[in-house]
SERO-4910 file (N, C-alpha, C, O; in steps of 0.05 Angstrom, whole numbers):
BEGIN
 pado doro    nc1    nc2    nc3   cac1   cac2   cac3    cc1    cc2    cc3    oc1    oc2    oc3
  Met    A   -218  -1015  -1078   -245  -1024  -1077   -260  -1019  -1103   -262   -995  -1107
  Asp    A   -271  -1038  -1125   -296  -1039  -1147   -320  -1044  -1143   -319  -1058  -1123
  Asn    A   -343  -1042  -1149   -364  -1048  -1147   -367  -1050  -1177   -353  -1044  -1196
  Asp    A   -401  -1066  -1175   -406  -1071  -1202   -421  -1055  -1224   -432  -1064  -1244
  Lys    A   -420  -1022  -1215   -428  -1002  -1225   -416   -986  -1232   -424   -962  -1235
  Gly    A   -394   -996  -1237   -373   -967  -1247   -357   -963  -1223   -334   -960  -1230
  Tyr    A   -359   -961  -1208   -347   -936  -1191   -334   -948  -1164   -345   -967  -1152
  Glu    A   -311   -937  -1155   -283   -943  -1142   -296   -928  -1120   -308   -907  -1123
  Ile    A   -291   -940  -1096   -302   -935  -1067   -268   -925  -1057   -251   -941  -1049
  Leu    A   -266   -898  -1059   -240   -871  -1053   -245   -881  -1026   -232   -902  -1023
  Thr    A   -260   -875  -1006   -255   -865   -976   -293   -887   -965   -313   -895   -976
  Leu    A   -282   -888   -940   -304   -886   -931   -310   -871   -905   -294   -876   -887
  Arg    A   -330   -852   -899   -340   -835   -890   -359   -848   -864   -382   -855   -866
  Tyr    A   -342   -848   -839   -366   -857   -816   -376   -822   -795   -369   -799   -794
  Val    A   -391   -838   -786   -414   -801   -770   -409   -822   -747   -408   -847   -750
  Phe    A   -406   -814   -731   -413   -810   -700   -419   -800   -673   -401   -790   -660
  Glu    A   -446   -804   -664   -458   -782   -642   -449   -787   -606   -450   -809   -594
  Phe    A   -443   -767   -597   -428   -771   -570   -457   -762   -557   -471   -742   -564
  Ile    A   -464   -789   -529   -484   -769   -517   -480   -773   -496   -469   -793   -487
  Asp    A   -489   -750   -482   -482   -749   -450   -512   -762   -431   -535   -766   -440
  Tyr    A   -503   -766   -406   -524   -774   -394   -543   -772   -386   -557   -789   -374
  Asn    A   -549   -743   -393   -585   -737   -404   -595   -741   -430   -616   -731   -438
  Gly    A   -574   -764   -450   -588   -768   -472   -592   -751   -497   -603   -754   -519
  Asn    A   -575   -729   -483   -581   -704   -506   -551   -710   -518   -535   -721   -504
  Thr    A   -542   -700   -549   -522   -700   -569   -505   -682   -559   -510   -658   -554
  Met    A   -477   -697   -553   -451   -674   -536   -444   -658   -572   -445   -633   -576
  Asn    A   -436   -680   -594   -426   -680   -610   -428   -698   -638   -438   -720   -642
  Val    A   -416   -684   -652   -419   -700   -679   -389   -711   -687   -370   -697   -680
  Ile    A   -385   -730   -699   -357   -740   -697   -360   -745   -735   -375   -763   -742
  Glu    A   -340   -726   -763   -332   -745   -784   -312   -756   -791   -290   -747   -796
  Ile    A   -320   -780   -792   -281   -786   -796   -284   -801   -820   -301   -819   -824
  Asp    A   -264   -793   -839   -262   -808   -874   -236   -829   -860   -220   -828   -841
  Ser    A   -241   -843   -875   -219   -866   -863   -217   -885   -896   -237   -887   -909
  Lys    A   -195   -895   -903   -191   -919   -928   -189   -937   -912   -188   -955   -928
  Thr    A   -187   -952   -881   -189   -977   -875   -213   -982   -875   -226   -965   -885
  Asp    A   -225  -1000   -867   -253  -1013   -854   -247  -1027   -841   -260  -1048   -840
  Asn    A   -222  -1021   -824   -218  -1046   -797   -222  -1023   -776   -206  -1004   -774
  Ile    A   -258  -1029   -751   -268  -1013   -745   -249  -1011   -714   -256   -994   -699
  Gln    A   -224  -1032   -706   -214  -1019   -689   -207   -990   -691   -216   -971   -679
  Asp    A   -189   -991   -711   -168   -966   -716   -193   -942   -729   -185   -922   -740
  Ile    A   -214   -946   -726   -239   -923   -740   -245   -912   -705   -243   -889   -698
  Ile    A   -253   -937   -686   -257   -929   -648   -237   -920   -641   -242   -900   -627
  Gln    A   -212   -926   -643   -190   -913   -631   -184   -878   -647   -177   -859   -633
  Asp    A   -187   -876   -664   -194   -849   -681   -209   -836   -674   -203   -812   -669
  Val    A   -227   -842   -671   -251   -827   -647   -247   -820   -624   -261   -803   -614
  Phe    A   -229   -830   -611   -235   -841   -579   -205   -810   -579   -203   -790   -565
  Glu    A   -188   -817   -599   -166   -798   -601   -173   -770   -608   -160   -749   -602
  Ile    A   -196   -773   -623   -204   -734   -632   -218   -727   -607   -208   -709   -594
  Ser    A   -247   -744   -594   -251   -734   -578   -246   -726   -553   -256   -707   -542
  Arg    A   -223   -746   -541   -209   -740   -512   -192   -706   -523   -181   -692   -505
  Arg    A   -192   -694   -558   -168   -670   -553   -188   -649   -562   -181   -625   -562
  Val    A   -217   -656   -571   -243   -628   -573   -255   -628   -544   -271   -609   -540
  Phe    A   -252   -646   -525   -271   -652   -500   -249   -643   -478   -255   -638   -455
  Asn    A   -221   -642   -488   -207   -635   -466   -210   -658   -452   -231   -656   -440
  Leu    A   -196   -681   -446   -213   -706   -427   -171   -714   -435   -159   -711   -457
  Glu    A   -162   -724   -410   -148   -739   -401   -149   -767   -398   -128   -771   -409
  Thr    A   -156   -790   -392   -162   -807   -393   -188   -824   -413   -203   -817   -431
  Ser    A   -184   -844   -401   -207   -861   -411   -239   -856   -391   -263   -857   -396
  Asp    A   -225   -851   -372   -249   -853   -352   -264   -829   -346   -286   -828   -336
  Asp    A   -247   -804   -356   -254   -779   -356   -275   -781   -381   -293   -764   -378
  Phe    A   -278   -791   -396   -290   -798   -425   -314   -812   -417   -334   -811   -430
  Asp    A   -311   -827   -394   -334   -847   -379   -349   -836   -374   -372   -840   -383
  Ile    A   -341   -809   -346   -358   -782   -333   -371   -777   -352   -394   -788   -352
  Val    A   -364   -758   -377   -381   -742   -392   -388   -763   -414   -393   -751   -435
  Phe    A   -389   -783   -416   -409   -788   -444   -433   -822   -430   -431   -840   -413
  Lys    A   -439   -820   -436   -459   -845   -433   -450   -869   -458   -441   -892   -457
  Ser    A   -456   -855   -476   -448   -867   -508   -439   -860   -529   -438   -835   -530
  Val    A   -432   -871   -549   -423   -878   -575   -430   -876   -597   -408   -873   -608
  Arg    A   -447   -876   -617   -458   -883   -627   -456   -881   -646   -462   -858   -649
  Leu    A   -448   -894   -677   -451   -898   -699   -476   -897   -719   -491   -915   -727
  Ile    A   -474   -866   -727   -489   -854   -747   -500   -866   -772   -523   -868   -780
  Thr    A   -466   -875   -788   -480   -876   -808   -444   -890   -818   -423   -883   -806
  Arg    A   -444   -909   -838   -422   -917   -853   -424   -911   -874   -448   -916   -874
  Ser    A   -419   -901   -899   -408   -897   -922   -396   -892   -938   -377   -881   -930
  Pro    A   -395   -895   -972   -378   -901   -984   -370   -870  -1003   -385   -859  -1019
  Ile    A   -350   -864   -996   -339   -836  -1021   -336   -852  -1043   -319   -869  -1044
  Leu    A   -357   -845  -1068   -346   -865  -1094   -331   -836  -1117   -335   -812  -1115
  Val    A   -318   -849  -1132   -309   -842  -1158   -304   -862  -1178   -295   -885  -1177
  Arg    A   -315   -843  -1201   -306   -865  -1232   -284   -870  -1233   -275   -884  -1251
***
């Protein structure tokens, strides 16, 4: 991926915030990915969060978290 400034996009960094039912941030996860396929990114986010929070199923996830929010999506550039 090139742009008109002479930089190449090496990877994309996604930052997600996990919010509980009280509106508090429980965790923030950063994922670097070479793909821009948001479905793959979301799958990675859920897999990481399941391991971090010891969640067995997606129902457990729904009990613990009210929402997951994408905070930023930014390219990591190289010349």
